[in-house]
C-alpha positions in Angstrom: -21.3 -43.4 -4.7 -19.3 -45.9 -2.8 -15.7 -44.9 -1.6 -13.4 -48.1 -1.3 -10.5 -47.7 1.0 -7.7 -50.2 1.1 -8.4 -50.6 -2.7 -5.2 -52.2 -3.4 -5.3 -54.7 -0.5 -6.2 -58.3 -0.4 -10.0 -57.5 0.1 -10.2 -54.2 -1.6 -8.7 -55.3 -4.8 -11.2 -58.1 -5.4 -14.0 -55.9 -4.0 -13.0 -53.2 -6.8 -13.2 -55.9 -9.6 -16.6 -57.0 -8.2 -18.1 -53.5 -8.2 -16.6 -52.9 -11.6 -18.1 -56.0 -13.2 -21.4 -55.1 -11.5 -21.5 -51.5 -13.0 -21.8 -50.1 -9.5 -20.5 -46.7 -9.3 -17.4 -46.3 -6.9 -14.3 -44.5 -6.2 -11.0 -46.2 -5.1 -9.0 -44.4 -2.3 -5.3 -44.8 -3.0 -2.1 -43.3 -1.7 -0.4 -42.6 -5.0 -1.1 -42.0 -8.5 0.6 -45.2 -9.8 -1.6 -47.5 -7.8 -4.7 -45.7 -8.9 -3.8 -46.1 -12.6 -3.1 -49.8 -12.0 -6.5 -50.4 -10.7 -8.1 -49.1 -13.9 -11.0 -47.5 -12.2 -11.9 -44.0 -11.0 -9.7 -43.2 -7.9 -8.9 -40.4 -5.5 -5.7 -39.8 -3.5 -5.8 -39.9 0.2 -3.9 -41.4 3.2 -5.2 -42.4 6.5 -2.1 -41.3 8.2 -2.9 -37.8 6.8 -6.5 -37.0 8.2 -6.7 -33.7 6.2 -6.5 -35.6 2.9 -9.6 -37.5 3.8 -12.2 -34.7 3.5 -11.7 -34.1 -0.3 -11.4 -38.0 -0.8 -14.8 -38.7 0.8 -16.5 -35.8 -0.8 -19.8 -37.0 -2.5 -19.6 -40.4 -0.7 -23.0 -42.1 0.1 -21.3 -45.4 1.5 -17.8 -46.2 2.5 -15.9 -49.6 2.6 -13.5 -49.3 5.6 -10.4 -51.2 6.0 -6.7 -50.7 6.6 -3.6 -52.8 7.4 -2.9 -53.9 10.9 0.5 -52.9 12.5 2.6 -53.7 15.4 1.3 -51.5 18.2 3.3 -48.4 18.9 3.6 -47.4 22.6 0.9 -50.0 23.3 -1.6 -48.4 20.9 -2.7 -49.7 17.4 -2.1 -47.2 14.7 -5.2 -48.6 12.9 -7.4 -47.2 15.6 -6.6 -43.4 14.9 -6.6 -43.9 11.2 -9.9 -45.6 11.0 -11.4 -43.1 13.6 -10.1 -40.3 11.4 -11.8 -42.0 8.5 -15.1 -42.3 10.1 -15.1 -38.7 11.1 -14.3 -37.5 7.5 -17.1 -39.8 6.1 -19.7 -38.4 8.6 -18.6 -34.8 7.7 -18.8 -35.6 4.1 -22.4 -36.7 4.3 -22.0 -40.5 4.0 -25.1 -42.6 5.1 -23.3 -45.7 5.9 -20.0 -47.5 6.5 -19.2 -51.2 5.8 -16.1 -52.1 7.9 -13.9 -55.0 7.9 -13.3 -56.1 11.5 -12.2 -59.5 13.1 -14.2 -62.3 14.6 -14.4 -62.2 18.3 -13.9 -58.3 18.4 -14.7 -57.2 21.9 -13.6 -54.4 24.3 -10.4 -55.1 26.2 -9.3 -58.0 24.1 -5.7 -58.3 22.7 -4.4 -56.7 19.9 -6.7 -56.6 16.7 -9.7 -58.1 18.5 -9.7 -55.0 21.1 -8.7 -52.5 18.5 -11.6 -53.4 16.1 -13.9 -53.4 19.1 -12.9 -49.7 19.9 -13.5 -48.6 16.2 -16.9 -50.4 16.1 -17.9 -48.6 19.3 -17.0 -45.3 17.5 -19.3 -46.3 14.6 -22.1 -47.1 17.0 -21.6 -43.6 18.4 -21.2 -41.9 15.1 -25.0 -41.7 14.0 -24.1 -43.5 10.7 -25.7 -46.7 9.6 -23.0 -49.3 9.6 -22.2 -53.0 9.2 -19.3 -55.1 10.6 -17.9 -57.8 8.5 -15.9 -60.3 11.1 -14.1 -62.9 9.2 -12.2 -65.8 10.7 -8.5 -66.2 9.5 -7.6 -65.5 6.0 -6.6 -68.2 3.6 -4.4 -65.8 1.9 -2.1 -65.6 5.0 -0.7 -68.7 3.6 0.5 -67.1 0.4 1.1 -63.5 1.5 3.7 -64.1 4.4 1.3 -63.4 7.2 1.4 -67.2 8.1 4.5 -68.3 9.8 7.0 -70.5 8.0 10.4 -71.7 8.6 13.3 -71.0 6.2 12.7 -74.4 4.8 9.1 -73.7 4.1 7.5 -75.7 6.9 4.5 -74.2 8.6 4.8 -73.3 12.2 2.5 -72.1 14.9 1.2 -72.7 18.4 -2.4 -73.9 17.4 -2.1 -77.5 18.8 -4.9 -79.4 17.2 -7.2 -76.5 17.1 -9.3 -76.0 14.0 -9.7 -72.7 12.1 -12.6 -72.1 9.4 -10.4 -69.9 7.3 -12.1 -67.9 4.7 -10.9 -66.5 1.2 -10.7 -62.7 0.9 -12.5 -62.9 -2.3 -15.5 -64.1 -0.3 -15.1 -61.3 2.2 -14.9 -58.9 -0.8 -18.2 -60.6 -2.1 -19.9 -59.9 1.2 -18.9 -56.4 1.2 -20.1 -55.8 -2.3 -23.6 -57.2 -1.5 -23.9 -54.8 1.5 -22.6 -51.9 -0.2 -25.0 -52.2 -3.3 -28.1 -53.3 -1.2 -31.1 -51.1 -1.4 -31.4 -50.6 2.3 -28.5 -49.2 4.4 -26.2 -52.0 5.5 -26.3 -53.0 9.1 -25.4 -55.7 11.7 -22.5 -57.7 12.5 -21.6 -60.6 10.1 -19.3 -63.3 11.1 -17.7 -64.9 7.9 -16.2 -68.2 7.8 -15.1 -70.7 5.1 -17.2 -74.0 4.6 -15.0 -76.2 7.1 -12.7 -75.8 10.0 -9.2 -77.4 9.3 -6.3 -78.0 11.7 -3.0 -77.0 10.6 -1.6 -80.6 10.0 -4.5 -80.9 7.3 -3.5 -77.4 6.0 0.2 -78.4 5.5 -1.1 -81.6 3.7 -3.0 -79.4 1.4 0.0 -77.1 0.8 2.1 -80.1 0.1 -0.2 -81.3 -2.6 -0.5 -78.0 -4.0 3.1 -77.2 -4.2 4.6 -80.7 -5.2 6.8 -80.8 -2.0 6.3 -81.9 1.4 5.4 -79.1 3.8 5.1 -80.0 7.6 3.3 -78.3 10.4 5.4 -77.8 13.4 3.6 -77.0 16.6 5.5 -75.0 19.2 4.5 -74.3 22.9 3.2 -70.8 23.0 6.2 -69.5 25.1 8.6 -70.9 22.6 6.7 -69.4 19.6 6.6 -66.1 21.5 10.5 -66.2 21.9 10.8 -67.0 18.3 8.8 -64.0 17.3 11.0 -62.0 19.8 13.9 -63.2 18.1 12.7 -61.9 14.8 12.6 -58.5 16.2 9.1 -58.1 17.4 8.4 -56.4 20.9 8.2 -59.1 23.6 4.7 -57.8 24.8 3.4 -58.0 21.4 4.8 -61.5 20.8 3.3 -62.6 24.1 -0.2 -61.4 23.1 0.2 -63.0 19.7 1.0 -66.2 21.6 -1.9 -65.8 24.0 -4.3 -65.4 20.9 -2.8 -68.6 19.4 -3.7 -70.4 22.5 -7.2 -69.4 22.3 -7.4 -70.8 18.8 -5.8 -74.0 20.0 -8.7 -74.1 22.4 -11.3 -73.9 19.6 -11.9 -70.3 19.5 -12.2 -70.2 15.6 -13.5 -73.5 14.7 -17.2 -72.7 14.2 -18.7 -72.1 10.8 -21.5 -69.8 9.7 -23.8 -69.6 6.6 -23.3 -65.8 6.4 -21.5 -65.9 3.0 -24.1 -68.0 1.4 -26.9 -65.7 2.9 -25.4 -62.4 1.8 -24.1 -63.6 -1.7 -26.3 -66.5 -2.7 -23.4 -68.9 -2.9 -21.3 -70.9 -0.5 -17.8 -69.8 0.5 -14.8 -71.4 -1.3 -12.9 -74.3 0.2 -9.3 -74.1 0.9 -8.7 -76.5 -2.1 -10.7 -74.0 -4.4 -8.5 -71.3 -3.0 -5.4 -73.1 -4.0 -6.7 -74.2 -7.3 -7.4 -70.4 -8.2 -3.7 -69.8 -7.6 -2.0 -72.5 -9.5 -3.6 -75.2 -11.4 -2.9 -78.7 -9.9 0.2 -80.5 -11.2 
């Protein structure tokens, strides 16, 4: 049996739908009854922030889909690290054979923010004795609809990307890759970098958002230090804002512009384009 953590999230929810349609046995891990009932599938209660709740939640699991929301570091530490390490321990004690984890592209020890945090979790997986696979997506297309992308009060897109391109990927495609690995006959393994079909700069993305929304959306590029100051002005810690700006500078230099064929290799179809992503949200016109 598969246990799906983060089952109500932007990746977990489409994964639940895919597994349901395929008739693949699974259980969704949720934090409250209402969310479980809304999913319309078998669910179990558990909370990463309460490690003792995970033992029963993972009971009977063969494979685990591991994801959790990122957060602003507390005292320099990403809360996600302790939470996912607790989940790995619970899965191993429950007798699970494999974990498929959502990570980030360019995860590596000592890197800033999520890139370093996910690398620490991947190291724990490598030391756990479990079979495991890491999905390392580029930026999410959904960030431009969930609020994770940065917009002005007037709805213009802002950032410090310069002319750097990003091969954004839709979370439905990430979920499809996870479903393929979780349902495979052989235990999942390997690091899989996931991208969309093309890399776009943010002026191009703003133009696509304009065509989709029917109003003009501009991309306003800020120097990294000015962007960091803007984040600090919104209440984020200065160190965190500086790290975010540093990562943006890496993107501006082309860190996320490559594309891969991983989605098609795992699922048998190419990833959706940004235009297709928008068309799925609201019909044109």
